[in-house]
N, C-alpha and C positions, 0 to 999 in steps of 0.2 A: 453270564456275560462271556462272550466269545474272547479268547486270548489268542490274537494273532501273532505271528512271528514278528520279531523286530523289524526284519526286512519288509514285510508287507505292510507293517504300520507306517514305516518310514516311507515307503512308497506311495501309500494312500495319502498322508499328509502332505507330501511334496506335491502330489498331483492336485490335491485341494488348494495349495498355496498358488500353484501355476494358473489355476482356473480363476483366481482371484486377480492375478496379474492381467490375464487375459481380459477380464471385466474392466478393470480400471484403466489399462494402457491401450485396449484396442476398441472396446465396445462402447465405453464412456466417450472417447472421441468422435466415434461414429454418431452416437447420439447428438453430441453438441452440434456436429455439422448438419445434423437433419434439421436443426432450426433454421437454417438457410432454406430449406424447402418449404417450411409451414406457411409463408405467405402466399405461395402459388398453389400448393395443394396439401391441405391439412390431411387428407386420405394417405397420401405417399408418405408424408411425414410420419404417421401412425404405423404404416407398413414397415418403414425401416426400424423403427422402436419395437415393433411386436417381433420382427426378425432377431433383434438383438436380445430381447427377453427370452425368447423361445431358444436362442442359441446358448445362453449361459445356464439357463435353468435346465435345458435338456442335458447338458453336460453332468449337471449335479445329479439328475435323475440316474443316468446311466453310470456315474461313478457309484452311486448308492446301490444300485441293484445289479449291474453287471459286474463292475470292478471289486466291489467290496461284498457282493453277495448278500445283500439284505433282503430277506424274504418279507413281502407286504402281504398279509393275509387279510382279505375283505370278508365282511359279512353284511348283511342287510340287503339293500335294493342295488342293482346294476342300473345306473341312471342313463337316460337317453344321451347321445353324443351331442356335443356342442349347443348346449343350451345356455342362456343368459341365466345366471344363478347367483344367490348370495350364500356363501358358506359359513356356518356358524359352528367351528369346531372348539373342544376345549383346549386349554393352553398349558402345557407343563414345562416346556423347554423350547429353544429355538429349533430343535430337531422336527417340532411340529410344522415348521414351514417347509423342510424338505419333504416331509410326508405329503402335504398338500400339493407340492410340485408333482410328486410321483402320481398322485389322483388326477390332477389337471391333465398330464400326458395322456391319460386313458380316455379322458372327456374330450380331447381334442380343444383344450382351451389353454394350454400352457402359455402361449404368446399373448393371451387376453387376461391374465391374472392380474387383479389390482387388490391393494390392501388399504385398510384403514391404518395409518402409521402414525407414530409420535412425531410431532412437527421437528424436532431436534434431528431426526434421522436424516432429513434432506441434506444436511451437511457433512453426512459421512460418505467419503470417496468410495466409488464402486457401487454398492447396492442403493445407498441413498441417492447419489446423483441420478442413477438410472432410472429409479422409481419415479422421480419427479417427472421424467420425460414419458412415463406410462400413464400419466394421469391418476395416479394413487391419491388416496385421501389422506392428506396431512391433518392431524388435529392437535390442538393444545389441551384439550380435555376441559375446556371451559365452553359451555354450549353457547354463551352469549357471543363469544369470539368466533366460534366454529360455525355457527348456524349458517352465516351468509355465504362462506366459502364453500361450504358442503352443498348448499342449495344451488350455487352457480355450477359446481362440477357436476352435479346430477342433471341439471339443465342441459349441459354439454353432452352428457352420454346420451340424452333423448334425442336432441336437436340434431346431433350428427350420426345417429344410430350406431353408436360405439359398442361393439361387443364386450361384455363383462362377465368376469368370473370373480366376483368381488368376496374378499376374506374379511371377516370382521371377528375378532377376538373379544367377544362381549364381556369377558371376565376383566378385562382391561390391563391385565398383567399376567406373568407367569406364576404358577402355582409354587408356593413354598409352605413349609410347616408354619411359619410365622403368618403368613398372609391367610393361610387356612383358618388358624385359630381366631384370626381378626374377623374373617367371614363368618365363622360359626357364632362368635359373640354378636356380630352385627344381626344375623338372621334370628337368633333366640331373642334379642332385645324387641324385635319387630314382629315376632310371631310368625315368621317365616319357615319354610322347609330348612332344616340345618344340614348342610352339605357335608359330606366326608371326603370326597375326591375331586370337587370343583370349587370355585369360588362363586358368589353370589353374582349373576349376570347383571350387567349395567344395561338395562333395556331401552334407555332413551335413544341410543344410536340405532337400535334395531328398528324402532318405532319410525324414526326419521327417514331410515333407508326405506322402509315399505311405502311410506307416504311419498317419497320423493322419486322412487323407482319402480313402483308396483306395475306400471303399464309397460315397463322396459324388460322386466324379469320373468322368466318362464316358472322358476321354482326357488325354494329354499332347500339347501342340503344341510341337514343336521349331522354333523360328523363327530364321532366319538374316536380318539386316538388313545391306544393303551399299549404300554411298554412291558413285556413280560418279564424281564430280568431286572432291569434297572432303568432310571431315567436318563437317558444319554444325552451328552452335549454334541455339538457340530463335530468337534475334532474327535469324539468317539466314533461318529459314523465315518468320517475321512480316514480314521486310523483302523477301520474294519473291526471294530469291538462289538458291533450290533448284529445280531443274528436273525431277528424278526421283530416285526412291528405289526400290531393288530389294528384294523380301522373298521368302524362300523358306520354305514352310510344310510340315512333315512331321507327320502325325498318327499317334499311337500309342494304341491303345485300351488302357484300364486292365487289362483282362482278360489283355493280351498281355505286360504287364510282370512281371518276377521279383517274387517276395515276399520272398526272403531280403535282409537289409540290405547284405552284402557284394556281392551280385549286383546290388542296385539301384544300389550306388555305382558299380559297373564299368559299368553300363548307361548311366548319364548321362554319365559320363567318355567313353564311346565316342561319344555324341551330339556332344560338344564337339570330339573329333577330327575327325569327319565335318564339323561346322560350319567348323573351322579349314580343312579341306581345300577346302570350297566357297568360302570367302573367298579363298583362294589362287588358285583358278581364276578368280575374279572379278577379281583384281588383274592377271591375265594377259590376259583377254579381254573383260572388262566383261560377263560374263553369269554368271548362277546357273543351276544344271543345270535342264532341263526348259522346256516351251514357255510363253513369258510370255502373261499376259494382263492387262488393265487392266479394273477394274470400277469405274466411276465412281459416287460418291456422289450422291444427288438431294437438293437442298435442301428440298423441300417434305416430305421424310420427316423433318426435324427436328421437325415439328408433330404426327407421328403416333407413338404408342406403338409401342416395339419389339415388344410382343405383338401389336398390332393389324396391324401391317404384315408379321407373319410372317416376320421377318428371321431 
């Protein structure tokens, strides 16, 4: 763990607090006002909200990498820019979201990020309110209740040709020692692969996404996030305690995925077996497989449209 000076930590946490104030008191009202535009131009309304998302998320990327000096070390594949993609990362901490923002910046998809989110989050000022305007997928984790709303939203993505960079945490919750023990017991009871560093993925949401968005997506990105020193919280990141984060990216073209529901379920389960094995290797030697590279973000790009900079 990096040990920043008290002044640097104070400055980082203060900047983080100010960024949330910017989100709640400036961007959220802009998003609410965009609803007045929606009846006349859905595209214009989305453009406003895309700018809002890119604005605050871009600030957090720059705070993480430029202000607080977090090094993101990538391995695996460098993916093509600006694809419609489904991201299936492992989930250990809310810091994972910040890591995915940094990845989306590099893909030219920061403003197009969408998440599967717990339904209760939509009532949270700032992030929750904002994500509602971004057409994120709110779920109650009851398929009978969620299915119709998810299918309607996916139909909207297709019908209006909405760009998507959709994040699905298939483990359903963040990793803890208690949840890992429960996942291991569940896997042993059912004769499944017993994980050491991930939870058992919930494959139903992945299968539904593939059935609903297959013709709209270009690829699935299998993302493994690893923390070398400790599992950081968001305040740790804002407080400049984090020195490095490792990310492994594997791209799978949609055309190469199976179409049968059972085969899709087996396919994504296998990805989590591989993910668990990568993390086991990382715990041993501090490396994810492949040659690492670091691709730093440039602050001036925050002022340039993702379309214009050809990211």
